[in-house]
C-alpha positions in Angstrom: -65.9 14.7 168.7 -62.6 14.1 170.7 -64.0 10.9 172.2 -64.8 9.5 168.7 -61.3 10.3 167.5 -59.8 8.6 170.6 -61.9 5.5 170.0 -61.0 5.4 166.3 -57.3 5.8 167.1 -57.5 3.1 169.8 -59.3 0.7 167.4 -56.7 1.4 164.7 -53.8 0.8 167.1 -55.3 -2.5 168.2 -56.0 -3.6 164.6 -52.5 -2.7 163.5 -51.0 -4.6 166.4 -53.1 -7.7 165.8 -52.5 -7.6 162.0 -48.7 -7.3 162.6 -48.7 -10.2 165.0 -50.7 -12.3 162.6 -48.5 -11.4 159.7 -45.4 -12.4 161.7 -47.0 -15.7 162.7 -48.0 -16.5 159.1 -44.8 -15.4 157.7 -42.8 -18.0 159.6 -45.2 -20.9 158.8 -43.5 -23.7 156.9 -44.1 -23.7 153.2 -45.6 -26.9 151.7 -43.4 -28.6 149.2 -44.4 -30.5 146.1 -44.2 -34.2 146.1 -40.9 -35.7 144.8 -39.9 -38.8 142.9 -38.3 -41.0 145.6 -37.5 -44.2 143.6 -37.7 -45.8 140.2 -37.7 -49.4 139.0 -35.5 -49.8 137.0 -33.3 -47.3 139.0 -31.9 -44.2 137.3 -28.4 -44.7 135.7 -28.4 -48.5 136.1 -27.5 -51.2 133.6 -29.8 -54.1 133.2 -29.2 -57.5 131.6 -32.6 -57.5 129.9 -35.2 -54.8 129.1 -38.0 -54.4 131.7 -41.7 -55.0 130.8 -42.8 -52.1 132.8 -41.5 -48.9 134.5 -42.5 -48.0 138.1 -42.1 -44.5 139.6 -42.7 -44.0 143.3 -43.4 -40.5 144.7 -43.4 -39.0 148.2 -47.1 -38.3 148.1 -50.2 -39.5 146.3 -50.3 -38.6 142.7 -53.6 -37.1 141.4 -55.2 -39.4 138.9 -56.3 -36.8 136.3 -57.1 -38.1 132.8 -54.3 -37.2 130.4 -52.3 -35.1 133.0 -49.9 -37.8 134.0 -47.5 -38.8 131.3 -44.5 -41.2 131.1 -42.5 -41.5 127.9 -39.6 -43.9 127.5 -37.5 -43.6 124.3 -34.5 -45.5 123.0 -31.3 -43.8 121.8 -32.9 -43.3 118.3 -35.8 -41.4 119.9 -38.3 -44.1 119.3 -41.0 -44.5 122.0 -41.2 -47.8 123.7 -44.2 -47.1 126.0 -47.5 -48.9 125.6 -50.7 -47.4 126.7 -51.3 -44.8 129.4 -49.6 -44.8 132.9 -51.6 -46.3 135.8 -51.7 -44.4 139.0 -52.1 -46.2 142.3 -51.6 -43.9 145.3 -47.9 -42.9 145.3 -46.9 -45.3 142.5 -47.2 -44.7 138.7 -46.7 -47.7 136.5 -46.0 -47.6 132.7 -46.1 -50.7 130.5 -43.2 -51.0 128.0 -43.0 -52.7 124.6 -40.7 -55.7 124.3 -37.2 -54.7 123.3 -34.8 -57.2 121.8 -31.6 -55.2 121.5 -29.2 -53.5 123.9 -29.9 -49.8 124.1 -29.9 -46.7 126.4 -33.4 -45.5 127.4 -34.5 -42.0 128.5 -37.5 -41.8 130.8 -39.3 -38.5 130.7 -42.2 -38.2 133.2 -44.7 -35.5 134.2 -47.3 -36.1 136.9 -49.7 -34.0 139.0 -48.5 -33.7 142.6 -50.9 -34.2 145.5 -51.0 -30.4 145.9 -52.2 -30.0 142.3 -49.0 -28.7 140.8 -47.4 -30.6 137.9 -43.9 -31.9 138.5 -41.6 -33.5 136.0 -38.2 -35.0 135.4 -36.0 -37.3 133.4 -33.5 -40.0 133.9 -31.8 -42.8 131.9 -31.1 -46.5 132.2 -29.2 -48.9 130.0 -29.9 -52.4 128.8 -26.9 -54.6 128.0 -24.1 -52.7 126.3 -26.4 -49.7 125.7 -26.3 -47.5 122.6 -23.4 -45.7 121.2 -22.9 -42.4 123.0 -24.4 -39.4 121.3 -22.5 -36.2 121.0 -25.7 -34.2 121.5 -26.1 -32.6 124.9 -29.1 -33.6 126.9 -31.5 -30.9 128.1 -31.9 -32.3 131.6 -29.4 -34.2 133.8 -30.3 -37.8 134.8 -32.6 -38.0 137.7 -33.3 -34.3 137.8 -36.8 -33.1 138.8 -38.3 -29.8 137.9 -41.5 -28.2 139.1 -43.5 -27.0 136.1 -46.5 -24.7 136.4 -49.6 -25.8 134.5 -50.4 -22.3 133.2 -48.9 -18.8 133.3 -51.0 -17.7 136.3 -49.6 -20.6 138.3 -46.1 -19.6 137.1 -46.5 -16.1 138.4 -47.7 -17.2 141.8 -45.6 -20.3 142.3 -42.6 -18.4 143.8 -44.5 -17.6 147.0 -46.3 -19.9 149.4 -49.8 -19.1 150.4 -48.6 -18.1 153.9 -46.1 -15.7 152.5 -48.8 -14.1 150.3 -51.2 -13.7 153.3 -48.3 -12.3 155.4 -47.4 -9.8 152.7 -51.0 -8.7 152.5 -51.3 -8.3 156.3 -48.1 -6.4 156.6 -49.3 -4.0 153.8 -52.6 -3.6 155.7 -50.7 -2.9 158.9 -48.5 -0.3 157.2 -51.6 1.5 155.8 -53.3 1.5 159.2 -50.1 2.8 160.8 -49.9 5.6 158.2 -53.5 6.4 158.9 -52.8 6.5 162.6 -49.9 9.0 162.1 -52.1 11.2 159.9 -55.0 11.2 162.5 -52.5 11.9 165.3 -51.0 14.9 163.5 -54.5 16.2 162.6 -55.5 15.9 166.3 -52.4 17.9 167.4 -53.1 20.7 165.0 -56.5 21.4 166.5 
């Protein structure tokens, strides 16, 4: 009986040590970042002489081409949409056709795409044509050029704060703690006999 307890304690000790080492290794692994918007044409916060016929958004990674998931909306100062059709995805570039505009105005671009890691990302920026529109006194909800990660659903929202490596490391540390506690209990039980 004593040999069985010794073997069990030895196995628990080795397992706890291996689990702790693995948890430390995984805990320091780099987290994977979502893709980012790296450039736009027209550029954010610029003034153009004439309205563009299309908008081009370039990202740091390939955008997933999922029907209806990628959206680009361009509105004038009055809130009227000037986009035509659906955005086209070609690798890291998303292109959105725009309706012809005859007057000077300030345009707001609101975009939402699916990053190469499957997470939606979104942002907004503005550009001006000619003299632009009269400044509005209404505050904007997002600063120009700002990008935000947006979870697709509540489950994603709950898990988005931790990387997969951190989740695995947390699980392994918890497993090591349980094994360590079990080891202490078995050791104390052995000493009593």
